[in-house]
Structures are given as C-alpha cells and as structure tokens.
C-alpha positions as CSV (number, residue, x, y, z in Angstrom):
1,M,0.3,-0.1,-0.1
2,K,2.9,2.4,1.1
3,K,4.7,1.6,-2.3
4,F,1.4,2.5,-4.6
5,S,0.7,5.3,-2.5
6,K,3.9,7.1,-3.2
7,K,3.7,6.4,-6.8
8,F,0.3,7.5,-7.0
9,V,1.3,10.6,-5.4
10,T,4.0,11.3,-7.3
11,W,2.2,10.7,-10.3
12,I,-0.5,13.0,-9.6
13,Q,2.1,15.9,-8.3
14,E,3.8,15.7,-11.9
15,E,0.6,15.7,-13.7
16,V,-0.1,19.0,-11.7
17,R,3.4,20.3,-11.9
18,S,3.7,19.9,-15.7
19,G,0.3,21.6,-16.5
20,R,-1.3,18.5,-18.0
21,M,-3.9,18.4,-14.9
22,V,-5.4,22.2,-13.9
23,S,-7.4,23.6,-11.0
24,G,-10.8,22.4,-10.8
25,E,-9.8,19.0,-13.0
26,K,-11.6,16.0,-12.1
27,L,-9.8,12.8,-11.5
28,P,-10.8,9.3,-13.0
29,S,-13.3,7.6,-10.7
30,E,-11.7,5.2,-8.0
31,Q,-12.6,2.0,-10.6
32,E,-10.8,3.7,-13.1
33,L,-7.9,4.3,-11.1
34,S,-8.0,0.9,-9.7
35,E,-7.8,-0.6,-13.1
36,Q,-5.1,1.7,-14.2
37,F,-2.7,1.0,-11.6
38,Q,-3.7,-2.8,-11.0
39,V,-4.8,-2.4,-7.1
40,S,-7.6,-2.6,-5.0
41,R,-10.3,0.4,-5.0
42,Q,-9.5,0.5,-1.1
43,T,-5.9,1.0,-1.7
44,V,-6.7,4.1,-4.4
45,R,-9.3,5.5,-1.6
46,R,-6.2,5.7,0.8
47,A,-3.8,6.9,-1.6
48,L,-6.6,9.7,-2.4
49,E,-6.9,10.9,1.3
50,E,-2.9,11.6,1.5
51,L,-3.5,13.9,-1.4
52,V,-6.3,15.4,0.2
53,K,-4.0,16.1,3.5
54,E,-1.8,17.3,0.9
55,N,-4.2,19.9,-0.5
56,I,-3.7,18.7,-3.7
57,V,-7.1,17.0,-3.9
58,E,-10.4,17.8,-2.5
59,S,-13.2,15.5,-2.4
60,R,-16.8,16.0,-3.3
61,R,-19.3,14.3,-2.2
62,G,-21.6,12.6,-4.2
63,S,-19.1,13.9,-7.7
64,G,-15.7,12.7,-7.4
65,S,-12.2,13.9,-6.4
66,Y,-10.8,16.9,-7.9
67,I,-7.9,18.9,-8.0
68,C,-7.5,21.4,-5.6
69,E,-7.7,25.2,-7.0
70,D,-4.2,26.1,-5.3
71,A,-2.3,22.6,-6.4
72,G,-0.3,24.2,-9.0
73,I,0.7,27.1,-6.8
74,L,1.9,24.7,-3.9
75,L,3.9,22.4,-6.2
76,G,5.4,25.3,-8.1
77,N,4.0,25.1,-11.9
78,T,5.9,27.4,-13.9
79,E,5.4,25.5,-17.3
80,R,4.1,27.5,-20.1
81,R,0.5,26.2,-21.1
82,A,0.5,24.4,-24.3
83,D,-2.4,26.1,-25.9
84,H,0.1,28.9,-27.3
85,E,3.7,29.7,-28.6
86,E,3.3,33.5,-27.9
87,K,4.1,34.7,-24.8
88,R,0.9,36.5,-23.0
89,I,1.3,39.5,-21.3
90,A,-1.8,40.6,-19.0
91,V,-1.8,44.5,-18.2
92,M,-4.4,45.5,-15.4
93,L,-4.6,49.1,-15.2
94,T,-7.1,51.5,-12.8
95,Y,-8.4,53.1,-16.2
96,I,-6.9,52.3,-19.7
97,D,-8.5,55.3,-22.2
98,T,-7.7,58.6,-19.9
99,Y,-4.8,60.5,-19.0
100,I,-1.3,58.8,-19.1
101,F,-2.3,55.3,-19.5
102,P,-2.9,54.9,-23.4
103,V,1.0,55.8,-23.5
104,I,2.1,53.4,-20.6
105,I,-0.2,50.6,-22.8
106,R,1.1,51.8,-25.9
107,E,4.7,51.2,-25.1
108,I,4.1,48.1,-23.2
109,E,2.4,46.8,-26.5
110,K,5.5,48.1,-28.5
111,K,8.0,45.8,-26.3
112,V,6.1,43.0,-25.9
113,T,5.0,42.5,-29.8
114,Q,8.8,43.1,-30.3
115,A,9.5,40.1,-28.5
116,G,6.8,38.0,-29.6
117,G,4.2,38.4,-27.3
118,I,0.7,39.1,-27.6
119,L,-1.1,41.4,-24.8
120,Q,-4.4,41.2,-22.9
121,I,-5.8,44.1,-21.3
122,A,-7.9,44.5,-18.1
123,M,-9.2,47.3,-16.3
124,T,-10.3,47.8,-12.4
125,D,-11.7,51.1,-12.2
126,N,-9.7,51.5,-9.3
127,S,-12.4,49.0,-8.0
128,V,-10.8,46.4,-5.4
129,A,-13.8,43.7,-6.4
130,K,-12.9,44.3,-10.1
131,E,-9.0,43.6,-9.4
132,R,-9.9,40.6,-7.2
133,M,-12.2,39.2,-10.4
134,H,-8.8,39.7,-12.8
135,L,-6.5,38.0,-10.1
136,E,-8.5,35.1,-9.5
137,E,-9.2,34.5,-13.6
138,F,-5.6,34.7,-13.9
139,L,-4.9,32.2,-11.4
140,R,-7.8,30.1,-12.4
141,T,-7.0,29.7,-16.0
142,R,-3.3,30.3,-15.6
143,R,-3.1,31.6,-19.2
144,I,-0.7,34.7,-18.9
145,D,2.9,34.2,-18.6
146,G,3.5,37.6,-16.8
147,L,1.2,40.8,-15.4
148,I,1.9,44.4,-15.5
149,A,-0.4,46.4,-12.6
150,E,-1.4,49.4,-11.4
151,P,-2.4,48.8,-7.7
152,V,-6.1,50.0,-6.9
153,K,-5.9,52.4,-4.1
154,S,-2.7,51.5,-2.8
155,G,-2.7,53.4,0.4
156,L,-5.3,51.5,2.0
157,P,-5.4,47.7,3.1
158,N,-6.2,45.5,0.6
159,P,-7.8,41.7,0.4
160,N,-6.0,41.2,-2.6
161,L,-2.2,41.0,-1.7
162,D,-2.4,37.3,-1.2
163,L,-3.5,36.8,-4.5
164,Y,-0.8,38.6,-5.9
165,Q,1.7,36.4,-3.7
166,K,0.3,33.2,-5.3
167,L,0.8,34.6,-8.9
168,Q,4.3,35.1,-8.1
169,K,4.6,31.5,-6.2
170,S,3.0,30.1,-9.5
171,G,5.7,31.2,-11.6
172,I,3.6,34.1,-12.9
173,P,6.2,37.4,-12.6
174,V,4.3,40.8,-11.7
175,V,5.7,43.9,-11.9
176,F,3.9,47.1,-10.8
177,V,3.4,50.5,-12.6
178,N,2.9,53.8,-11.2
179,S,2.4,52.8,-7.9
180,F,2.8,49.7,-5.8
181,Y,1.6,48.0,-2.4
182,E,3.8,48.5,0.6
183,N,3.4,45.3,1.9
184,L,4.5,43.6,-1.0
185,T,7.9,42.7,-2.2
186,I,7.2,43.2,-5.9
187,P,9.3,45.3,-8.0
188,H,7.6,48.6,-9.2
189,V,8.3,51.5,-12.3
190,S,7.1,54.7,-11.4
191,L,7.8,58.2,-11.0
192,D,9.7,59.5,-7.7
193,D,6.9,60.6,-6.3
194,E,8.4,62.1,-2.7
195,K,10.6,63.9,-5.1
196,A,7.9,65.3,-7.3
197,G,5.7,66.7,-4.6
198,Y,9.3,68.3,-3.2
199,L,9.7,69.8,-6.5
200,A,6.6,71.0,-7.5
201,T,6.4,72.8,-4.1
202,K,10.0,74.2,-4.2
203,H,9.2,75.8,-7.3
204,L,6.2,77.6,-5.7
205,L,8.6,78.8,-2.8
206,E,11.5,79.9,-5.4
207,C,8.7,82.0,-6.9
208,G,8.1,83.6,-3.4
209,H,4.9,82.2,-2.8
210,T,4.4,80.9,0.9
211,R,1.1,80.7,1.2
212,I,1.0,77.4,-0.7
213,A,-0.6,75.3,2.2
214,R,-3.5,74.4,0.3
215,E,-3.4,71.0,-1.6
216,F,-5.5,69.0,-3.7
217,L,-4.4,64.9,-3.8
218,R,-5.6,61.4,-3.0
219,Q,-5.4,60.0,0.2
220,M,-6.2,56.4,-0.8
221,T,-2.9,56.0,-2.7
222,V,0.5,55.9,-2.0
223,R,1.4,58.1,-4.7
224,G,-0.5,60.5,-2.8
225,K,1.3,59.9,0.4
226,M,4.8,60.2,-1.2
227,R,3.8,63.6,-3.2
228,Y,2.5,64.8,0.2
229,A,5.9,63.9,1.9
230,G,7.5,65.9,-0.7
231,Y,5.3,69.1,-0.2
232,T,5.5,68.8,3.5
233,R,9.5,68.3,3.6
234,A,9.7,71.8,1.1
235,L,7.7,73.3,3.5
236,M,9.4,72.4,6.4
237,E,12.7,73.5,4.7
238,H,11.5,77.0,4.7
239,S,10.4,77.2,8.1
240,L,6.7,76.8,7.4
241,K,3.9,75.3,9.1
242,I,1.4,72.7,7.7
243,K,-2.0,73.5,8.2
244,N,-4.4,70.9,7.7
245,R,-7.4,73.5,6.9
246,Q,-5.1,74.3,4.0
247,I,-5.2,70.7,2.7
248,L,-8.4,68.9,0.7
249,W,-8.0,65.4,0.3
250,V,-10.0,64.0,-2.8
251,D,-10.3,60.5,-4.7
252,S,-11.6,60.0,-8.2
253,E,-14.7,60.0,-7.6
254,D,-14.2,63.6,-6.0
255,I,-12.7,64.6,-9.1
256,R,-15.5,64.5,-11.2
257,E,-17.2,66.5,-8.9
258,M,-14.7,69.4,-8.6
259,E,-16.7,72.0,-10.4
260,M,-20.0,71.0,-8.4
261,E,-18.1,71.8,-5.1
262,S,-16.5,75.0,-6.4
263,D,-17.9,76.8,-3.1
264,R,-15.8,74.5,-0.7
265,I,-13.0,74.5,-2.8
266,L,-12.9,78.3,-3.0
267,K,-13.4,78.9,0.6
268,R,-10.2,76.8,1.5
269,L,-8.3,78.7,-1.1
270,D,-9.0,81.7,0.4
271,G,-5.9,83.9,1.3
272,C,-3.8,81.2,-1.0
273,T,-1.2,82.8,-3.4
274,A,-0.4,79.2,-5.1
275,C,-1.7,75.8,-5.1
276,V,0.2,72.4,-5.6
277,C,-2.3,69.3,-7.3
278,Y,-1.9,65.9,-7.0
279,N,-2.3,65.3,-10.8
280,D,-3.1,67.3,-14.0
281,E,-6.2,66.4,-13.8
282,I,-7.0,68.2,-10.6
283,A,-5.0,71.1,-11.5
284,S,-6.9,71.3,-14.8
285,K,-10.2,71.0,-13.0
286,L,-8.8,73.3,-10.3
287,V,-8.3,76.1,-13.3
288,K,-11.9,75.9,-14.7
289,V,-13.2,76.5,-11.0
290,L,-11.1,79.6,-10.7
291,Q,-12.1,80.6,-13.8
292,S,-15.4,80.5,-13.2
293,A,-15.3,82.4,-10.4
294,E,-13.3,84.9,-12.0
295,I,-10.2,84.5,-10.1
296,K,-7.1,85.0,-12.7
297,V,-4.3,82.2,-13.0
298,P,-1.7,83.0,-12.6
299,D,-2.5,86.7,-11.5
300,Q,-4.0,86.2,-8.5
301,I,-3.4,82.1,-7.9
302,S,-0.7,80.1,-9.3
303,V,-1.3,76.3,-9.9
304,I,0.9,73.7,-10.7
305,G,0.3,70.0,-11.2
306,I,2.2,66.6,-11.5
307,D,2.5,64.3,-14.7
308,N,2.9,66.7,-17.3
309,S,-0.1,65.2,-19.4
310,S,-2.1,66.7,-22.3
311,L,-4.6,68.2,-19.6
312,A,-1.5,70.2,-18.7
313,R,-0.1,71.0,-22.3
314,F,-3.9,71.6,-23.7
315,S,-5.7,73.5,-20.4
316,E,-6.7,76.8,-21.4
317,V,-4.1,78.2,-19.3
318,P,-1.3,75.9,-20.0
319,I,-0.3,74.6,-16.8
320,T,3.4,74.0,-15.1
321,S,3.9,70.2,-14.3
322,V,6.2,67.7,-13.1
323,N,7.1,65.7,-15.7
324,N,6.1,61.8,-15.4
325,P,7.5,59.7,-17.9
326,A,4.5,57.3,-19.0
327,D,6.6,56.0,-22.3
328,E,9.8,55.4,-20.1
329,I,7.7,53.6,-17.5
330,G,5.6,51.3,-20.0
331,K,9.0,50.5,-21.8
332,C,11.0,49.7,-18.6
333,A,8.0,48.0,-17.0
334,A,8.0,45.6,-20.0
335,R,11.5,45.4,-20.1
336,I,12.2,44.0,-16.3
337,L,9.1,41.5,-17.1
338,L,10.5,40.1,-20.5
339,D,13.8,39.7,-19.0
340,K,12.5,37.6,-16.0
341,I,10.5,35.5,-18.6
342,D,12.9,35.1,-21.4
343,K,16.1,35.3,-19.4
344,N,15.5,34.7,-16.1
345,M,17.1,37.7,-15.1
346,E,16.7,39.5,-11.5
347,M,13.8,41.6,-11.4
348,Y,14.4,45.6,-9.9
349,S,12.1,48.4,-9.2
350,A,13.0,51.8,-11.1
351,E,12.1,55.1,-10.2
352,F,12.3,58.0,-12.5
353,A,13.8,61.4,-11.4
354,P,10.9,64.2,-12.0
355,E,11.7,67.4,-14.0
356,L,9.7,70.2,-13.9
357,V,8.1,71.9,-17.0
358,M,7.2,75.5,-16.7
359,R,4.3,77.2,-18.6
360,N,1.8,79.8,-17.7
361,S,0.2,78.8,-14.6
362,V,2.6,80.0,-12.3
363,K,3.7,83.5,-11.6
364,L,6.5,85.5,-9.5
365,Y,4.7,86.6,-6.1
366,N,6.0,89.8,-6.5
367,E,4.6,90.5,-10.0
368,V,0.9,89.4,-8.4
369,M,1.2,92.3,-6.0
C-alpha cells in the first residue's frame, strides 16, 4: 500500500506540476484508477486521502475527486501552457483610455510585440472587487505568462495582496506600474513621487509663494502619500507650518464633481497665492473652478500639477507640471518582465527622477502684488 501510495501521489504531483492536470479538473473514478494501477479500490481511496491532506486533491461528496484550486501553486507549476506558443502578457490598469495610461499601454505593447508576445488588457476602474476578479481569473486559467499591474487604492489595506503572492508562487512574475503596495516585495516602475511633490512645492517657494499649503491630492494611494511627504518636506525646509485646514483630500470620484463643489474649494483657497495639485487632472479642474469664479490664473493664484499630461499642455491656461515619463515607465516595466520570462534575470524596481516643465500657470509672487 505504501509503495503504491507514493507512486500514485508522485504521479498526480507530476501531472499538476507539468500542467497536464489543472485546478478544478476531475480525476478518474476510484474504479478507473484501480484498474489503471491494478490495485484495489480501497488502496486507491487511501492514496486519495493522502493527497487530500496535502491540499492537492479535494473530495466532493457524490461527485468525485478534483484537483484543488491552489495545487499548481503549491507544487510550483511554472510550465507555460501548451495551448499557445506566444508569450501572453496581461496589463491591468485602473483606467486604460484616459490620462497617461494610453501612453503606458502603447509602449508596453511595442516591447511585448517585438519579443513575439501578445498583450491582454484588463481594467479595474480603481475597484478592489474588479481587481480581485481579474486576479482570480489569471490564477484559475493560467493563461498569462506575466502581469504588469497598477495597484488599486494602494494607500489603503487591500484584501487582494495574497492573490499577487499566489501569482508569484505559481511562477507568473508581476511588475507594478505608477505605484506599489507597501506590504508586498514586488518590483515597481514609477515616478519618484516624493521628489515630484517636493519639486513642485519648491518651485512655488522659489517664486516667492509662502501661502501654498492648500493642496489637492489623493489620500487613498501610496503616490498621494509620497507626494504629500515631498510637499511637507519643502515647506519645513522653509520653516513654514503645515496647516490641515489648507489641505483638501480628494479621490477619483471627487475629481469628477470638483466644479460642483466649487464653493467648498474656493473657501479653502481663500488667502492662498498658489496651489500644488496631486496631478494634472485635478489641476485642470481647479483652473476651471477658478476661472468660473473670475479668479485669474496665475495673476491671482498660481497652479501647478504633476504628470505633464495632455491635460496640462492643452489647458486653457497651460499648466506648469512635473513630468511623469509614462513612455519610459511602460518600456521599463515591459523590459523587466520580459527579461524575467525569457532570461530568468533578477527583477528590480525603478523610479524616474522628476523634471519641472514650466508653462503659464505660475507667476512670481512679487509680480502679483
């Protein structure tokens, strides 16, 4: 019995490890297995019980025995699926058709195509539930060879972190873009957000502004936290106090309603000569709010954004912004992932240094006076 049990367990493990058996697949019946291995059904049953204890097989009453969902992960199944020859890379972003994301996708697709692969695109709408749905699908089907992902609400506790770890254990490498989860040791490619917040604030200080403590940024992301850290560092270097009443926190849903919340925004901006914005999207919305209130930018208030997107370039008042090299981020993320898949090279994180792009939305404070 022990000799057969070991032989049978090894056979199942190899079938799963090689990908010939996949999660959810039903095993032959006890009768079929006993005939195949020429042992009694009782001997087969005991071997299956051993596999159940190892979480490789699960028994479903009245239905039979099935390969467990995480069996491939436990056994380190790193074999590429036999149903396609091309590398299949998934790109999962919060949004894919607006802001800097089309540039990131375009550059990733170029690299993947050049490497003989194909791209699969998924969108989470910045939703934890949708992120989980996609991750579970990647794990269940094992139809991807690598994942480039933008975290969802990275500044908040996230119940999906275990799924990213399962992807890694299953041999599917992951690279984050734009941000990262602080509790995971997964490489990321992004702008140096702390320096970006610092550079934007420092520029306003050098232009003579001191009442710039009113900042619009996202509280739910690591990017927002890092940009805020840079902002506070610049103020403290100039011995300026951080005033909570001069900070307005917003999230992606709030951005769409900024013009409807103009009274609240203008009240917080009262007495300020400048505003640092979390990104260009917020900056462009703020310019519209100020113009509707007949407040001139930059004559009465200066505005600066981060990302140097088309929203900054084509705003009615072109907005000074900190460049976020979306094209280089896309190229770098794809290169790191493909080097891991094709050459088994060590993965690493990369943060790009920010650069200020000056336009017409910032003015010297003494000229305003």
